[in-house]
N, C-alpha and C positions, 0 to 999 in steps of 0.2 A: 507592668509593661512600660517601656520608655515612651515618653510623650513625643508625638510627632510635631505638635505645636504647643507652645507655652507662652503665656502672657504674664509678666511679673510686674506688679505694682504700677499699672498703667494709669497715668494722669493725662487729662486733656483739658486745656484751658483756652478759652476763646475770649479775648478781652479781659474783663473782670469776672467772667462766668466760668465756674468749674463744671465741665461737662462730664468728666470721669474723675473718680477719686480713688486711687489705689486699687484698681481692679486686677485680680489675678485669676488665671484659669490655665489648666493643663488638660490636654486631650490625647488619648492613645489611638493608634490605628484601629479603624472599625468601630470606634466609640461614637455615640450620638448624644449631643448635649443641646438642650433647648434653653434659650435665654428669654425669660418672660418679664413683663413689666408694662406699665402704661406708656402711652406716647410721650416722647420728650424725656425719658428717664436715662437715655444714654446708650441704649442697645445698638442702634445703627452706628453711632459714632465708634463704639467698641469694635463692631464688625469691620468697619472701614479701616481701622488701625490694624486689625489682624490680617486684612486683605492687602495691606501695604498701599492703601489709597490715601490715608491721612497719617501724618507723623505725630506720635504722642508727644506731649509736653514733658513727660517723665516716664520712666519705666522701660522695659525691654520686651521685645517679641522675638522668640526663638523658634526656628524650624529645624528639627533634628539637632537641637542643641546649639545652633549658630544664631547669633544676634543679627537679624536680617536688616535692622535699621542702621547697622554699621557697614553695610555693603554699599557699593556704588549704585547710582540711579539705574544704570544699564543692567547691573546684576539683579536689582530688585524687579525690574521689568521682566527679566528672564524667569525669575522665580514665580511671578504672578502668572506667567504663561504656562509654566511646567508643573508647578506644585500646588497652586491655589485655584479652585473653581469658585466663581461668584455668580449668585442668582439673586435678582432683585424682585420686588413685588410687582412693579409695573412692567408691561410688555417692553422688552429691550432688544428687539430683533431689528434687522435691516429689512424694511418692508419690500424693497425692490429686488431682494434675493429670495431664492427658494429656502425651504426649511433645511434641506441638505446643505446648501451653500453656507447658510448661517452657522450650522454646526461645524462645517469643515474649515472655516476661516482660521481658528486657533491652530488646528492641525497643519494647515498649509504653512503657517508661520514657523511652527516648531520643526516640522519635517523637511521644509524647504521644497516641497513638491505638491502641486495642486492635485495631481492624480492620486497620490498616496493619501492625501488629506481627505479626498472624497471617499475613498474606500473605507478608511477608518470611520468617517462620519456615517456612512451608510450602514456599517456593521452595528454601530451604537444605536442608531434610530431603529433598526430591526429589533435589537435587544429590548428596547423600551416600548415596543409595539407601535412605532410611528412610521413604519415603512410606507404605508399608504398615503401619507402626507408629505413624503420626502420631496416631491416635485412641485408641491403647492407653494405659491408665493406666501411669504411670511405675513403680508398685509391681509390676507384673507383667512388666516387661521383663527379659530375661536380663541378666546382668552385662555382657556384651559390647555388647548393644544399648543399655543404659543409658549406657555410657561413650561410645558414638558420639553419642548424644543430648546428652550433656554437652559434647562437642566442638562440636556444632552450636550449642548455647546460647552457648558461649564465642565463636563466630565470627559470631553473628547480626548484630552491629553493625559487622562488617568491621574488626576491630581491627588496629592496626599490628603488634602483637606477641601471639603465643600462648605462654603459659607453661604447661607441662604437667608435673605432678609425678607420676612413676611411672604414667603413664596405662595401661600394659599390665601392671602388677605383679600383678594378681589375675586375669588373663585366660588362657584357653587359647590355643594357637598360632593357630587360625583367627580368633578374636576379636581377638587382638593384631595380626594382619596387616590386618584391617579397620580397626582404630583407627589404625594407622600410615599406612594408605592415605589416611584422612581428613585426617590431619595433613599429609601430603605434598601433598594436593590444595589445602589452604589455602596452603601454601608456594608452590605454582605460581601462585597468584593474587596473590603479593606480600607475604603475611604473613610476618614474621620468626618463627622458631620457636626457643624455648629449652626443652629437655626434660630433666628429671632422670630418671636411671635408674641402676641398679646393674649392669645387664647390657650388656656391650659389643656383643653381637649385636643388641640393640634399636637401638643407635646407628648401625648400618650404613646407609650412604646419606646420612648427615648430612655437612654441609660440614666441620665441626670437632668435635673432642671435647676437653673439658677435664676432667682428672682432679683430684678434690679429696680432700684428706686433712688432718685436723686444722684445718679452717677456712681452708685456702688452696689455690690451684692448685699442683699439683706436677708436672704434665705436660700438654702440649698436643699435639693430633694433628690 
């Protein structure tokens, strides 16, 4: 199956330090890949390059075969909005807005309509079992609830790829299971998943695992 996202020989250098060294990865629609490795090995840096947040020093990132770092800044921003979903480890919601409003913001931007964005967001929250928390302020959500809402926000525009950076790192076991279930639900609908973790147990059920050390892949599974 054709890759929806591909990284070719990615290098990332900051000052005199090589953060990434020739990292390559291709992922197909509906495929789930876990990136494992100790803190500081380059996992998050690689994810930020895939998510068009940081520019690589060398190499290429392709989405549907197109080199995205060759596009204009505005075009890259549009691609982040429409094709890439990002989830971080820490709570990253706007506390003064409701869960529903947080999820709806990317849809408002893409659809150009607050009303339509709210409808799409409400449907997604229902699908993820979060309807009862839709009108709760984000600031009062539990850590597990907030992370599931963050996943909903990342998925609201039906991205081709979901990039998740340690999404269960600060959660208890029950909340972790709920978050991973939401990620697997997205995968079942055709979204490709790339998840960073340091815990091999969290990666169980993924199609592939890539172990990273000192800025490069050292093992594939």
